[in-house]
Every structure is written in structure tokens, then in C-alpha cells.
C-alpha positions in Angstrom: -21.3 -5.7 22.8 -19.2 -2.7 21.9 -19.5 1.0 22.9 -19.5 4.3 21.1 -15.9 5.4 20.4 -12.7 4.7 18.4 -10.3 1.9 18.6 -7.0 2.2 16.8 -5.2 -1.0 15.6 -1.6 -0.9 14.7 0.2 -4.0 13.6 3.9 -4.1 14.0 7.0 -6.1 13.6 10.3 -4.5 14.7 10.3 -0.8 14.2 10.6 0.2 17.7 11.5 3.7 17.3 9.0 4.3 14.6 6.1 2.9 16.8 6.9 5.0 19.7 6.9 8.2 17.5 3.5 7.0 16.3 2.1 6.4 19.8 3.4 9.9 20.7 1.6 11.5 17.9 -1.6 9.6 18.6 -1.6 10.9 22.3 -1.9 14.5 21.1 -4.5 13.5 18.6 -6.6 11.8 21.3 -6.7 15.1 23.1 -8.6 16.5 20.3 -11.1 13.7 19.6 -14.7 14.1 20.7 -15.3 10.4 21.8 -13.3 7.7 23.8 -10.3 6.3 22.0 -8.1 3.3 22.6 -4.8 2.1 21.0 -4.2 -1.6 20.4 -0.7 -2.7 19.2 -0.5 -6.1 17.9 3.0 -7.3 17.6 5.0 -10.5 16.7 8.5 -9.0 17.0 11.6 -10.8 18.4 11.8 -11.0 22.2 14.1 -7.9 22.6 12.0 -5.7 20.4 8.7 -7.1 21.9 9.8 -6.1 25.3 10.6 -2.5 24.2 7.3 -2.3 22.4 5.5 -3.6 25.6 7.3 -0.9 27.6 6.5 2.0 25.3 2.8 0.9 25.1 2.7 0.9 29.0 4.2 4.3 29.2 2.0 5.8 26.3 -1.3 4.4 27.2 -1.7 1.5 24.5 -2.8 -2.0 25.0 -0.2 -4.5 23.8 -1.1 -7.8 22.1 0.9 -10.6 20.9 -0.2 -11.6 17.4 0.4 -13.7 14.3 2.7 -13.1 11.4 0.5 -11.9 8.8 -0.5 -8.3 8.9 -4.2 -9.0 8.0 -4.2 -11.5 10.8 -2.8 -9.1 13.2 -5.5 -6.4 12.3 -8.3 -9.1 12.7 -6.8 -9.9 16.1 -6.8 -6.1 17.1 -10.6 -5.7 16.0 -11.6 -8.7 17.9 -10.0 -7.2 21.1 -11.3 -3.8 20.5 -13.9 -2.1 22.7 -15.4 0.4 20.4 -17.7 0.6 17.2 -15.3 2.5 15.0 -11.8 1.2 13.9 -8.9 3.2 12.7 -6.1 1.3 10.8 -2.8 3.0 10.9 0.7 1.7 10.1 3.6 1.6 12.6 5.8 3.6 10.4 3.3 6.6 10.1 2.6 9.6 12.3 -0.8 11.0 13.1 -1.8 14.6 12.8 -3.4 16.4 15.6 -6.9 16.5 13.8 -6.8 12.9 12.5 -9.0 11.1 15.1 -11.4 13.9 15.4 -12.0 14.0 11.7 -12.4 10.4 11.1 -15.1 10.1 14.0 -16.9 13.2 12.7 -17.0 12.0 9.0 -18.2 8.4 10.1 -20.8 9.8 12.6 -22.3 12.3 10.1 -22.0 10.3 6.8 -25.3 9.8 4.9 -26.1 6.6 3.1 -24.2 3.3 3.3 -20.9 4.6 4.1 -18.6 1.8 5.6 -15.3 3.4 5.7 -13.5 6.8 5.6 -10.1 7.1 3.8 -7.6 10.0 4.6 -4.4 10.7 2.6 -1.0 9.7 3.6 1.7 12.1 2.6 5.3 10.9 2.2 7.8 13.6 3.4 11.5 13.2 2.9 14.6 15.2 2.4 15.9 16.3 -1.1 17.9 13.3 -1.4 18.6 11.4 -4.8 16.6 8.4 -3.5 13.6 10.6 -2.6 13.6 12.5 -6.0 13.8 9.0 -7.9 10.9 7.8 -5.7 8.7 10.9 -6.3 8.6 10.2 -10.0 7.3 6.6 -9.5 3.9 5.7 -11.0 3.5 2.8 -8.4 5.3 3.5 -5.2 3.1 6.2 -3.2 0.4 7.2 -5.6 -2.4 5.4 -3.7 -1.5 7.1 -0.4 -2.6 10.4 -1.8 -5.8 9.3 -3.7 -8.2 10.3 -0.7 -7.1 14.1 -1.3 -7.9 13.7 -5.0 -11.3 11.8 -4.7 -14.6 12.0 -3.1 -14.9 8.2 -3.0 -12.6 5.3 -3.6 -13.2 1.5 -4.2 -10.3 0.5 -1.9 -7.8 2.5 0.3 -4.4 1.8 2.0 -4.5 0.9 5.7 -2.0 3.4 6.5 -5.1 5.6 7.3 -8.4 3.9 7.1 -11.4 4.2 9.4 -14.2 1.6 9.3 -17.5 0.9 10.9 -17.0 -2.3 12.9 -20.5 -3.6 11.7 -19.3 -3.1 8.0 -15.9 -4.8 8.7 -17.5 -7.7 10.5 -20.2 -8.2 7.7 -17.5 -8.7 5.0 -15.4 -11.0 7.3 -12.4 -8.7 7.9 -9.1 -9.1 6.3 -7.7 -12.0 4.5 -5.3 -13.8 6.8 -3.4 -16.0 4.3 -2.5 -13.7 1.2 0.6 -14.6 -1.0 2.7 -12.1 1.1 3.2 -11.3 4.6 1.9 -7.8 4.1 0.4 -6.4 0.8 -2.9 -6.7 -1.1 -5.1 -7.5 2.0 -6.2 -3.7 2.2 -7.1 -3.8 -1.4 -9.3 -6.9 -0.9 -10.9 -5.6 2.2 -11.9 -2.4 0.2 -13.2 -4.4 -2.8 -15.3 -6.6 -0.6 -16.8 -3.6 1.2 -17.8 -2.0 -2.0 -19.1 -5.1 -3.6 -21.2 -5.5 -0.4 -22.8 -2.0 -1.0 -20.7 0.0 1.4 -19.0 3.3 0.2 -15.5 4.3 1.3 -15.6 8.1 1.3 -12.7 10.4 1.5 -11.7 13.1 4.1 -8.8 15.0 2.7 -8.3 16.7 6.0 -7.9 13.3 7.9 -4.1 13.3 7.3 -1.4 10.8 8.2 2.3 11.5 7.5 4.6 8.7 6.5 7.8 8.2 8.4 10.7 8.9 6.0 13.0 6.7 7.8 11.4 3.6 6.4 11.7 4.6 2.7 15.0 6.2 2.3 16.8 2.9 1.2 16.7 1.9 -2.4 16.9 -1.8 -1.1 13.8 -1.2 1.1 11.9 0.4 -1.8 12.8 -2.5 -4.3 11.4 -4.9 -1.7 8.3 -3.0 -1.3 7.7 -2.8 -5.1 8.3 -6.5 -5.5 5.8 -7.2 -2.6 3.2 -5.1 -4.3 3.7 -6.8 -7.5 3.3 -10.2 -5.9 0.2 -9.1 -4.1 -1.3 -8.0 -7.3 -1.3 -11.5 -8.6 -2.7 -12.8 -5.5 -5.6 -10.3 -6.0 -6.0 -11.5 -9.5 -6.4 -15.1 -8.0 -9.2 -13.7 -5.6 -10.7 -11.3 -8.0 -10.1 -12.8 -11.4 -12.7 -10.4 -13.1 -10.3 -7.5 -12.7 -7.6 -8.9 -14.8 -6.4 -6.9 -17.8 -3.8 -7.1 -20.5 -0.4 -5.7 -19.4 3.0 -5.3 -21.0 5.0 -6.7 -18.2 8.5 -5.6 -18.7 10.3 -8.5 -16.9 8.1 -11.0 -18.6 8.9 -9.4 -21.9 12.7 -9.7 -21.3 12.3 -13.3 -20.2 10.4 -14.1 -23.5 13.1 -12.2 -25.4 15.7 -14.1 -23.7 13.9 -17.3 -24.5 13.7 -16.6 -28.2 17.1 -15.1 -28.5 18.6 -18.3 -26.8 16.7 -20.5 -29.1 18.3 -18.7 -32.1 21.8 -18.6 -30.7 23.0 -21.6 -33.0 21.7 -20.0 -36.2 22.8 -16.6 -35.4 26.3 -17.4 -34.1 25.3 -15.8 -30.6 24.2 -12.5 -32.3 20.6 -13.1 -31.4 21.6 -12.5 -27.7 22.0 -8.7 -28.5 18.3 -8.7 -28.8 17.9 -8.8 -25.0 19.8 -5.5 -24.2 18.3 -3.9 -27.2 14.6 -4.7 -26.1 15.6 -3.7 -22.5 17.2 -0.3 -23.8 13.9 0.5 -25.6 11.6 -0.3 -22.9 13.6 1.6 -20.3 14.0 4.6 -22.5 10.2 4.6 -23.1 9.4 4.4 -19.4 12.1 6.9 -18.5 10.6 9.4 -21.0 7.1 9.3 -19.5 8.6 9.8 -16.1 10.4 13.0 -17.0 7.3 15.3 -16.4 7.7 18.9 -17.2 11.5 19.1 -16.6 12.8 17.3 -19.6 15.4 17.1 -20.7 17.8 18.2 -18.0 20.5 15.8 -17.4 19.8 15.2 -13.6 16.1 14.7 -14.5 16.8 12.2 -17.0 19.0 10.2 -14.8 16.4 10.3 -12.2 13.7 9.2 -14.5 15.8 6.5 -15.9 16.5 5.2 -12.3 12.8 5.4 -11.3 11.8 3.3 -14.7 14.2 0.7 -13.5 12.9 0.8 -10.0 9.4 0.4 -11.1 10.3 -2.8 -12.9 10.7 -4.3 -9.5 6.8 -4.3 -9.5 6.8 -6.2 -12.7 9.4 -8.7 -11.3 7.0 -9.2 -8.3 4.2 -10.0 -10.7 6.5 -12.4 -12.8 7.6 -14.4 -9.9 4.2 -14.7 -8.4 2.7 -15.8 -11.6 5.0 -18.8 -11.6 4.6 -19.4 -7.8 0.8 -19.6 -8.2 1.2 -21.9 -11.3 -0.2 -19.3 -13.6 2.2 -18.5 -16.4 -0.8 -17.5 -18.6 -0.8 -14.4 -16.4 2.6 -13.3 -17.1 1.2 -10.6 -19.3 -1.9 -9.7 -17.0 -2.1 -7.0 -14.5 -4.6 -6.3 -11.8 -7.1 -3.7 -12.4 -6.6 -1.5 -9.5 -8.9 1.4 -10.3 -11.2 -0.3 -12.7 -14.6 0.3 -11.0 -17.0 2.9 -10.6 -16.1 3.0 -6.7 -13.5 5.7 -7.5 -15.0 9.1 -7.9 -12.4 11.7 -8.7 -12.3 15.4 -7.9 -8.8 15.7 -9.2 -7.8 12.7 -11.4 -4.4 11.6 -10.4 -1.6 11.6 -12.7 -0.5 8.1 -11.6 -2.8 5.1 -11.1 -1.6 2.6 -8.9 -0.1 -0.5 -10.9 -0.5 1.6 -14.2 
């Protein structure tokens, strides 16, 4: 039996300093909430980090739980231990704004019709560094974070800032616990199952979360995230096969070009291999041009757009690798239809659609 209130579920692995900052921000937001609130941290960190997390939870009023490795399984464990009928999912590398909890509670309590969840925007803030400028041009990296500020309703939302009715969450079976990657895709899958079950995911542009910039200032970290997103897209295709659509995967195209060029090496005296860098240059140039925006053709902007295009290819690399991992080479040129459903009702259509 659950009571009336809000349970906040935070999965974590490592990120000791980031989680402490999140817990501190949530304490301020709890002071503005109109209903009881609890925080549940579900952790599978190494012993040293786990001890620090436990200490910070005791200090800042959160319940500490040991959990499994996969993020979806962590969130399910948090919901099972939750006391209240509303659940807020937020990531450990984010910060709550003071009105976040009050807004989510109010929107869910007053929503008319079959509303199962409320999505709020997550804004990524960073310094004026080369890495951040490159990232800001990405069509893939952070676009989905801001959709709740651009739509009245979405078909799925990131779990950096998503509040759900526990009854709706339980009705669709919660998160998938064994996706292809430890993290990635389980939030999309949950949202799609909610909408397919007849629940709406409405948006509250004032229920704001801020992404901690510390976890996105490294190019290596960004590359890993994009590869993970690409791999999760192929897993989502396996779970929701009707959402497949033809896509020019750049990495698949280069692999096919290399295969053809390699087969022609003997008859071309090696000249056929020049086809690979030529195709790469054409694709990179095309992608860079479409990332310039309104500041073309300034040299710095061109360099940033080119770097961003190459960075976004990490997403295609993830799709390419996962297609082979899943034994589906027929999907090397198939992408997941991230926003291909009427669940998305835009007020300000975004320039970038996730995965596009």
C-alpha cells in the first residue's frame, strides 16, 4: 500500500561528488514541495565509493540501497522500495532546480485524462570551451533533453527528468532490466510502452533539471555516450521492430566502400583504395555543412562543425557494432524511428530530432 507523495529514485555508479551535489539541490527543492518527499539512491559502486555514498545519504536525508548493475534494474529496485504513489527519476550527474518537485507534483495531480507521466527539460550548461561548442552543434547528443520545453506531449522522455504515476509504471512492467547496454534505451522503451498502453506523457517546461557539466567536458566521454546511444538504438529496433526506417549509416557506408575497394585492389593496382577517403571526405563535408547553422563560413565555425560531424559518427559506429552483435547485418542501414509517432505534439518543433 502506497501513500500520497513523491519518491525520487536515483541510480548511481561512482560519481561521488556529483551525487552529493544532486542531493544538496534536492534538499532545497523538498522545502518547496507540497507533499511528502523521499529520496532513494540505488548504488552498485566499488566499496570505497559506496561507503562515501552511504555517508552522504545519511547526512542529506536519502535512503541508500545496494542495487544491480543495469540502470533499468536499479530504477525498478528503487520503485519497489518506494513509499509514495508518484515517482521521479533523475540522474546522478544532474541538479534539481528549486521548483522541480513542486511542479511535477502539481502537474501530475491536476492533469486531466490518462496522463501517466510528466517530462521536464534538462538543460546542459557549460563553459565556452572548444569541446562544449562542438557538442552544441550535435544533432544527437543532447537534443532529447530539451524536447519537454518544445512540446506539449512526448512519446518518450529521458529519465534525467521524468515523473510517473506508480500505477502506470507498474501497469507496463517498469524498465527493461537486460538491454544491450548497461545504460541507454531503457527510458525510450518505457516511454513507448506507456504511450502504447494509452497513457500520455505531458510536458512541463518549468520543471527544470540542470545537467552537471563535469560529466560532459571530455571528448572521450562524449564519444562513449554516442556509441552507447547508437547501440541502444539497435536494441530498441529488436524490441520495437515496426519503428525501423532506412538510414544512411556513415560507418556502414565506409565499411561497404572498403569491402568493394579491397575486392578491386588487384585490378586497380591499389588505386581503388583511394575510394575510401574520398567517400569519407564527401560524407564528412556534407554533414559538417549541415551543422554550420547561421554562422557559415567562419573558419572556427567550420572547424567546430567538422569536428561535430565526426563526433556524431560515433552514434553510427554504435549502430554498426550492435547490428553485428545482435546477428542482424541486415540492419546496417536501418535506424530507429525515435519520434515517428503521434505521441509527440510539438509547440516549437526542434531543429534536431534525436537520431536524425
